[in-house]
N, C-alpha and C positions, 0 to 999 in steps of 0.2 A: 515789248519783250515777248509777249505771248504770240504775237503774229510772227515774230522772227523764229521762234521755236517751231511753230507750225510749218513755216516755209522750210526750215531745216529738216524736219522729219519728212516732209513731202519730197524734198530733194533726195534724202537718204533712201526713202522707200520707193520712190518712183524713178527719178533720174539716175540716182546713184546705184540703185539696186536693179532697176528694170533695164534690161539690155537684150539685145537680140542674141539669143543663144544658138540660133540656127545659122548656117553658112549662107552667103548671098545666093547661091544657086537655088537653095530650097526656098529662099524668100521670093525669088522670081517665079518659082513654080507655084508657090502659094498665091502670088498675085494673079497669075494666069487662071487660077481656079476660083477666084473670088466670086465670079458671077454664078458659079454652079456649086454651091456649097453642099447641097444634098448629094450630088453625084460624087463629090470628093469624099464625103463621110461614109458612103456606102461601101467603101473598100478600106476599112480600118486596118485590116491585116497587111495591107500593102505598105503602111507607114513604117518607117524605120526608126523614127525618133519623134519626140513630142515637140510641139510648137509653142509651149508656155514661155512667157517672158516674165520672170520673177526671180527672187532670191530670198535668203533668210532675213527675217524681220526682227527688230529690237524695239522694246518699249521701256522707258525709264520708270522704276518703281516710285510709288508715293506721289506721282504727278497728278495734280487735280486742277484741270483748267475749266473754263466756263463752258466749253463745247467739247464734244467728242474729238479726240486727238487722232489725226491721220497718222497711221504708222506704216502704210505701204499701199501698193497697188498691184492687182493681178491683171494680166493682159495676155491675150492669145493672138496669134497671127491671123486666125480666121475672122477676127473682129475687124471689119472694115468701117466701123462707125455707122452702120445702117440701122442699128437698134434691134437687130434680129437675135443677138447673142444675150443670154442672161447668165450672170455669174452666181454660183451657188456655193456657200461656205458651210461645212459641217465639221464636227469634232469637238474638242474640249473648249468650252466657253463660247461656242458659236451661237449667235443670237442673243446672248446675255452679256458676256464680257466683250466680245468682238462682233462687229456687224460689218457687212459688205454692201457696197452700192452695186446692185445687180446690173446696172447699166455700164458703169465705168470700171468696176472692179476695185475701187478704193476701199481699204480696210481701216476701220476706226475702232479705238478702244473707248468703252463707255464708262469704265469704273477705275478707281484707284487700285493699283496692284501692289502686292507686297512680295518681294522675292523670297523672304524667309518662309512665307506660306507656300508658294508655288513659284518655282524658278523658270519654268517654260511650259508652253502649251503646244500641243500637236493638233493640227487641223487638216481637213481635206478640202481642196478646191476643185470645182468642175464647171465647165462651160456647156450649157444646154441650149437647145433651140427654144426661143421664147414662145413660139406658137405651139409646138408639139411636145415640149419638155424632153425631147430626145437628146441624149448626151452627144455633144460634138467632140468631146475629148474624154479619155478615161480620167477618173479622179486622180488628183495628184496631192501628195502629202507635203506639208511644209511646217516649219517650226517658228513660233514666236517666242523669243527669249526676253525675260524681264531683266533689265540692266540694273545692277546693284548701286545703291548710294549708301553713305555712312549714316545709317539711321538707328543702329543698335549699339548701346554702350557695353563694355565688357562686364561680365557677371561672374562672381565666384560661386560656383554651384555647391561647394562643400563647406562653405564658411558658416559660422565663425570657427576658427581652428584652435586646438589646444595642443601644446607641445611641452616636452620636459627635456631639460639639459642639465647635466651635473654641474654643481657649483664648482668654482675654481677652474672651469674649462679654459683651454687655450683659445686665442683669437682665431677666428675662422672655423670653429667647430660648427658643423651643420646642425641646425635645429629642426627645420621642417621645410617642405616645399609647398607653395601655394600656387594654384593654377586658376586663371580666369578664362572664360569662354566668351567669344564674340560671334554673334549670329550672322554678321555680314559675310560677303563672299571673300574668302581669302585669296582667290585667284584674280580679283579685280581691284587694283589699286592698293592703298594702305588702310582700307577700312577695317581689316581684321588683324593688322600688325600691332602687337601689344608691347608695352614697355612698363616694367614694375619699378616702383619707388617706395621708400619708407616715409610715411607722413608723420608717424609718432612711434617712439621707441629708440630714437637716437640719443646718445651715442653707443647704446649697449648692443644694438643689433643692426645688421645691414641685410640687403636683399639683392640678389643677382637680377639685373634689369631684364635679361632675356629669359632665364629659366624660372625665376620666382623662388629660388632657394634662399631661405633666411639663415644667416650665420651670426655667431657671436662676434662682436666688434670691440669688446673691452675685456681685458684679462682680470682674473681674481674677483669675479663676482661672488659675493659671500651670501649664502642662503640665510645665515643668522642675521644679516643686515637687511636684506630685502629678498623675499622668497618668490614674489610673483611680479611679472612685467607684462604690460599691455602694448602690443605692437600693432600699428595700423599700416597696412600695405595697400597701395593704389596701383591699378592697371589702367593704362591709357592707350587708345588706339591711334591710328594715323602716325604710328611710329613715335608717339609722344609729342608731336608738334602741336602748335596752337590750332585750335579748332577741333581737335579730336575729342571723342567722348571717353569718359572714364568711369570706373567703378572701384570700390574699396571693400576691404574686409578686415576683421580684427583677429589677431593671433595672441592667445594668452599663453605666455611662456612661464613655466614653473621650474625653479631651480631645485633639483633633487639633492639630497644630503650626501655628503662624504664625511668620513671620519677625519676631520681636520681640527678638532678641538679636544684637548685632554680633559678628564674629569677634575673637578676642584671641590673640596669641602668648603662649605660656606663659613665654617669656623674651625679653629685649630684644635679645640678640645671639647669633649662632651662629658656630662655628668649624669650618672644613672644610679638607682638604688634598687635593691631586691631584698625581700624578706628571706631569712635563712631557711624557712620551711618550704621554699619553692622547690618542687620536684625537678629532676633533670628533664630538660626539654622545654621548660617554661621560658617565655619570652621576657627579656629584661628591658630592651629598648630598641629603637630604630634610629638609624642615621643614614643620610643620603648625601652622596657627592653629586654636584651639579655638572651635567654634561650638556652643552648647547645642542649637540647633535640629536638626531632622532632615529627611531627604529633600531635596527641591530647595531648601528654605530654608537648608540648610547647605552648599550648593555654593559653592566658592570659586574665585576667579581670582587668580593670582599674577603679579606683574610686578616688574621691576627699575626703580627710580626714577631712579637716577643715569644720566646719559647719557655718562659717561666711559668709562674703560678697562674697567670692570666689565661694562657693557652690550655692549661690543665683544667681550670675551673669553668671556663666559658668557651663557647663556640660562636661563630658568626657564619651566616649563610645568606644568600641573596633571595629575595622574594620572587614570586612567580613572574612579575613584570620585569625583573632584571634591573631594578632601580634602587631599591632600599636594601640596606644591610641590617639583618635582624640578629641581635645578640641574644643567645639563649644560655641557660644553665647547663653545664656539661656534667657536673657531679654534685652530690649534696654539699651544701654550704654549712658553715658553722660560725655563728657570730662569736662564740666564746674563743675560738681558735684564731680567727682573722676577721678584721672589721672592714677591710676595703681591698680592692685590686686595681692596679693601674697598668695599662698596656696600650700598644699602638695598633691601629687598624689601617690597612691599605686598601684603596679602591683602584681597580685597574680595568681598562677597556678590554673586553673579551676579543674584539676584532680590531686589528690594527692594519691600516693600509700602508704598505711600504712607500707608496708615492708621496705620502704626506708625513713620513717619519720625521722630517725636519721640524715639524711643528710640535714634537713631543717634548719630554716623555709623557706618555698617556697613562699616568697614574698620579695618585696623591695620597698623603698620609694625614692622620689625625690621632690625637691622644684621647683615650677613654678611661674614665675613673668610675668604678662601681663600688658603691657603699653597701655593705651587708647590714641589714636591720635585724634586731633581736626579735624573737617571737616565742610564744608559749608553745613548746614542742611536746609531743607525746613521748612516753618512755621509749627508749631504744633497746631492743633486745641485743644481747651479745652475739647472736648468730642469726643468720637469715632463716634457718630452719634447724630443727633438732631431730636426731635419730637416737632412740633409746631402745633397750632390749631387756627382757626379763624371761626367766624360765617359766614354763607352764607349771601349773599346780602349786605355784608359790603361794604362801598364806597371805591373807589380806593384810595390808599395811607394809608390804615389801617395797623398799625404796627402789625406784627406777632411775631417777636422776633429778636434775634441777635446771630450771630455766631462769635466766637473770636478765632483768631490764633495769636501766638506770634513767633517772630524770636528768635530761640534758641541761635543764635550766637550774638545777641545784648547784650550789657552790661546791658541794663535795663530789660532783660528777667528774669523772676523769676527762682529760683533754687530749687533744692530738688524736693519733690513730687509735688509741685504746678506747676512744669514745664509741666507735662503731666497729666493734668486733676485732680490735687490735690486741696488743699484748695486755692492755689494762682491762679487758672485758672477758668474761668467761665464767665458768662455774667454779665454786669454791672447793671442789675436790677433784680427785683424779678421774679421768675418763679412759676406759680401756679401748684399744683398737683391736677389734676381733671381727674379721671379715667385713670391714667397713661399717661396723655397728658399734656404737658407743655403749659401754657397760660401766656400771658403777663399781669401782675397784673395791670399795669397802664392803660390798655385798657378796662379791664372787671373786674367786682367785683368777688373776690375769697374768699373762706372761709378759705383756708389754703395756706400760701405762705412760700417759703424757699428762703431766700436772700443769694445770693452767691457774695462774694466780688470780685471785678475786680482789676487786677493789674494796677495801674495807670500808664499812660504814663509819660515819663519825661516831665517836663514843657517846652513847646515850641518845643518839638521834633516832627517832622512830622511822620506820620504812616509809618511803615516799610513794610507793606504788602498791597496788593490790592486784593479785593474780586470781584468775578464774578460768574455767573451761567452758567454752560455748556448749550449751546443753545439746543442741542438735548434732554436734560432732561426736558426742559420747552419750547416745540416748540410753544405753543400758547401765550407765554409771559404773563402768569397769574400773575407772581411775578417779583419784581425788588429788587435789593440789592444795598445798598450804598457801593461803592468801597472803601471808607476810613474806615468805622467802622463796616461793615458787617451787618447793619440793613436790615431786609427783610420786604418788604411792598407788599401789593396787588396792581396789576395794573388794574384789572377789577373786577366788582362784580362777585362773585362765586356762583355757584348753587350746593348744595349738591346732589340734585336728579340727576344731570347730571354726576358728578364725585365726589365721597365722599373723595377720597385720592389723594394727589399729591406727587410724589417723584421726587426730583431733586438733583443735585450734585453741591455743592459750591466749588469753587477753590480759594485758597489763594496763591498768588504769591509774591515772594520777589521783591521789586521795584528795588533793585540794582543787582539782579540776576534772570532774568525771567525763567531760567531753573529750579530754585528751586520752586516747587509748591507742594501743598498738596490738597487732595480732601477729602470731607466729605459728607456723605449722610444726606439729610434733608427730613424728612417725614412730610407733612402738612395735618392735618385732617380738613375737612370742617364740622363744627358743624351745627346742624339743628336748624332752626327757623320755626315757624308755618306760612309758607307763601303759602301753597297750600290748597285751600278749598276742602272739600270732593267731590267726584264725583262717578257716578254710575260705577259699575264694568264692565258692558258690555253695548253695544248699544241695548237696549231692543226694541222689536217690538211686543208689546202685542196686542191681539185681544179678542173680546168677541162675543159670538153668539147672534144673534138678538132675540133669544127666551130664553136667560139666565135669571134665577131667581135672585132676590136680595140676596146678601151674597155670590154670586159665586166668587171663587178665580180667579181673572183675571191674576195676575203675581206675582211671588216672586222676589223681587229685592234686590240687595246687594250693599253697598257703600264702597269705599276704600278711603284712604288718603295717598298721596305720601310722606308725611312727615315721619321722622324717627319713631316717636311714634304714628303715625296715625293708624297703624294696631293693636296696643294694646289698644289704648284708644277707648272709646265708641263713636259711631257716631249716632246722633239722626236723624231719618228720619220721617218727618211729612209733613202735608199739610200747606201751608203758612197761616199765621193768616189773617183773613178777607176774606177768600175764600167763595164765595156765592154758596150755595146749590151744593156742588160737587156731581157729579154722581158716583164717585169712592171714597171709603174711604181708607185712608192710615193707616194701623195698624203697629206700630213699634214693632218688635220682640225683641228689646233690645240686639241684637247680631250683630249689623251693618247690619241688613237686615230688610225688611218690606214686608207686604203682601198687595196687592191691591185688595180690595173687591168691588164687584158691589153693588151700593146703590140704583140706580134708579129702580123703578118698571117697567117703560116703557122707552125703548130706542128710540132714534131718528130714522129717516128713514134709512132703510137698505142701506148700502153703505156709511154711514157717519162715523164720528169718534168722540171720546171723548178726550178732553185735560185734562191731570192730572198734575197740577203744584206740584212740590215737594220742600221741604226745607231740606237740609242736613247740620247739625251743628256738628262740631267736638268739642273735649274737650280740645283743646290747649289753649295757652295764647299768644296773644289774640285769641279770637274765630274766626274761619273762617266758612263762610256759603256758600254752593253751592245751586243754584236754577235751577235745570234742569226741563224740562217739558216732560212728556211722552205722546205720541199719541196712544190711544187705538182704533183700527179699529173695526167697527161693521160689522160682516161677517155673511154670511149664512153658516150654519153648517149641517153636516149629523146627523143622529140619535145618532151615537156614540160620538158626540161632536167634531169630526174633522172638520176643516174648509173646506167648499166646494167652495165658491167663496167669494171674498171680494173686496171692493172699487168700481172703475168704472165698472168693469166687472159685478158686481151684479146689478148696476143701469141700465146699457145699455141693458141688455138682461134678463128681468124678466122671460120670458118664458124659456129662456135658449136655446142655440144652442149646438148641440153636437160637439164633436171634429171632427168627420167625415165631417159634413157640412162645418165647417170653413175651413178645408183642401181642400174641393172641390171648394169653392169660391176662395181661393188663387190660386189654380191650373188654374182656368179659367182666372183669371186676368193675370197670368204669361204667358199663351198661347197667349192671345190677344196682350200683350206687345211684345212678340217675333215676331208675324206676322207683326206688325207695323214696327219694326226695320228691318225685312227682306225686306219689300217693299221699305223702304227708301234707303236701301243699293243697291238694284237692280236698282232703279231710278238713283242714282248717278253714278253707273257704266256705264249705257247706255249713259248718257249725256257726260261722260268723253270720251267715245269711238267715238262719232260723232264730237267732236270739231276739231280734226286735219283734217278730210275730208272736212268740210265746209271751213276751211281756205284755203286749197289747191285748192278747186274748184273755189273760187272767184278769185284767182290770175291767174289760168291757162286758164280760159274760157273767157277772155276779147278779143273781136274781134278787130283786127287792120285793118284799110283800109285807102285808100287815096282818099276819096270822100268828097265833100263839104256837110256840113250838111244843114238841112232846117231851122235852127234857131229855133224860137219860135214855128213854125208849127210842127217841129219834136218833140219838147218837149211836145206840146199839144197832138200830136198823141200818144206818149208814155203814156201820162197821161190818155187818153181815151181808151187805150188798143188796138188801131188800128196801126198795123205796117205800116210805110211808105214804099212806093215802092222804092226800091234802084235805084239810078242813075247808069246808065251803062257808063262806060268809057272804050272804046275798048282797049286803049293802056295802061292805068294806073291801071285798076282795077285788084287787085290780090285776088286770092281765099283765103278764111279763112283757117287757118291750121286745118288739120283733128283732130278730138278728139281722145284721146288715147283709145285703145281697152278696152272695158268693162267699160267705164266711161259714166255716164248719161249726158245729155245736161245740160249746166249751167242754173241755175234759173235766173229769172229776177232780176235786181238790186233793192234791197229793198229801197235804198235811193231815187230813181227816181220815185217810184210808189206811187200813192195815190189811193183814191177811184175812179176808172176809170168810165166814163160814158159809154153809149152804144157805141159799136164800129161802125165806119163809114167807107165808102169805101175809100181806100187810093187814094190820088192824085198822079199825076206824080211827080216823084222825092221825094216822101215821103216814109219813111220806113214803112214796114207793122206794123200795130198797132200804127202808129203815129197819131198826131192830124189832124183833117180836115183842109182843106185850108180855110182861112178867107179872106173876101174882105176888102179892105180898109186898109190893113196892110202895114206897111213899107216894103221896100225891105229887103230881108233876109240878116242877118249879115253873115260875112264870117264864113264858117263852121269851126268846131273844128277839127283840123287835129291830128290824133293819129298815131304816128310813131311806127314802130315795136320795141318791147322791152319796151315800156312805159306801165306801169301798173297803173290802177286806184286804 
């Protein structure tokens, strides 16, 4: 078989492909020139066409024989078989993939070729002189094509695939298209002609054999029954015939949901319970209707069908996921008034597809029964808040009103609406309606009163609640409350101008259960009474020039009233009745202001003042009157009317001192005061420095000696300033200790000196400066002996 293929290739490449491309005339011409080849080639420009004998060559891919395969032969007319011609091959694969016999021109392939890697090779062939390597012909290009065989199976490059199709789709609904790729040559035979078939997934899906489009093949596929399908698709080349190569891929088909299932409650009735103290908004229970669909197709809305007490006391809403219905308390419950509620609940799909409306209705109903459980409840006030009022300055103990709370668990507690602020709850006396403020009718006269009946306590039964005021809401203890009946009283007189409103919190606590307590806000308005006389708006300091003419406007004053209606009612400003010849006239402007006008033609001495008494009368009931007095200073003014000097300054310096002169006087006084202080300080410093030296000198300069004194004579000598002559004792006299270096001799003892007489000559035995000797004296007393170390 190999020998046959070689012969076939040789025939196709040589005999079949090699032919004389030249006309016979040129062949004869070439034969005539065979003996003179060099002479013929020396004129290449004279040639009009080439003399190659060759054609396009082919080689079958993937062929592997024992020897190189002959694929063709190159030949030129100048080759006469003399062996002088050498064939040379260059280009793609020359020398490696393709080799040429330089003598015969036969071309062989040496390797197995793959068309999918390279489909053709371009080479250059040339005939040269063997001896001189001189080209005998110009290089000529030719192509070797690799002939395809079916050696590549189809491949799905993008597999595996995933697709989605709605459930309940009609037959023939397109799902997805799969495409396989065959690397073989589509232009040669059926190697790349593919056919698609379904290997797995029947009978639900089919595939178009030519395009690879997968379609549904079964109607009414239900996602709730089976959501996912696995489809295996095969692609086979050679047109699907036997012997062709094939490849396969998987397609995962998911059915998407549609709203084709209505919701259904798993049970027809539900039972819940709730304590009566549950506040509004508290959750009572959950219920869920089952919907096999998913996503937005399974979203539900819940509602209460009955419009009776169930809808009034409870509400139902859907949770955040849109699946559960949550029942909540809508209004406060009362076990004593009603023990249970029964109503129906409906669950409905929020999104309904008209295409599947035939599978409806898309809603369901269930019965719900809720039992109210009894609980220990705190006292309930008759109102949510209280508004009371009292006039200011009322005496302590004035009644404001009363708050009332009832024990809801007590058998005597009212039922029905009266339990929580209805007709059966309220205060036990009338409340007046005055400007939306409740007043106690029994304390004040009222034009309109509304009487609210109070639920009477059982005869002889003690109160069940205790009332108190939270301390931090009434820190000043303006009010007090009766702990038994909730009556609120004033503790101190109140001032509206100080604080017009008081807000406090009252607590009602069960006596038998202190943890059960209720709070209520009580707002108390302090009503105004006319208890403040009018007063001037400001502390005026008017002045008038000493040369002002009568009728001059001295000051514009305004009066105010701190009472509530004082600023809207008129205040009369006038001079007191009976005032004698006032120098200033008060003119009321009738708008709570008045003008002070100069009346006197001649004013008192410059620097004096004018007293202007006033009378301020309000329009309240009873009338309040204020009596302020203004002092108008008489001042010296400049030409433009501005004040120049006033009061004591104007009296003390009629000629006037300039500011510079006053400053100079103050500077001189300050300088003298500073010098005096400096002198005193230096004096004290000098005395303080001498005190330690004097004390030290007195102690250290006492002379010690062992000699007998002269008695009174010595004393007299010292007194007269004559020192006595010292007695000489050869054996016992000791010299006085030397004075320290740099120290002055000690001063005389101040205690022993008096006013000395004229000094006299000292006698024998008398100290220098001692007293003179006297006749008739008694013998001398023993002298005073001073021992060393003894200090005077």
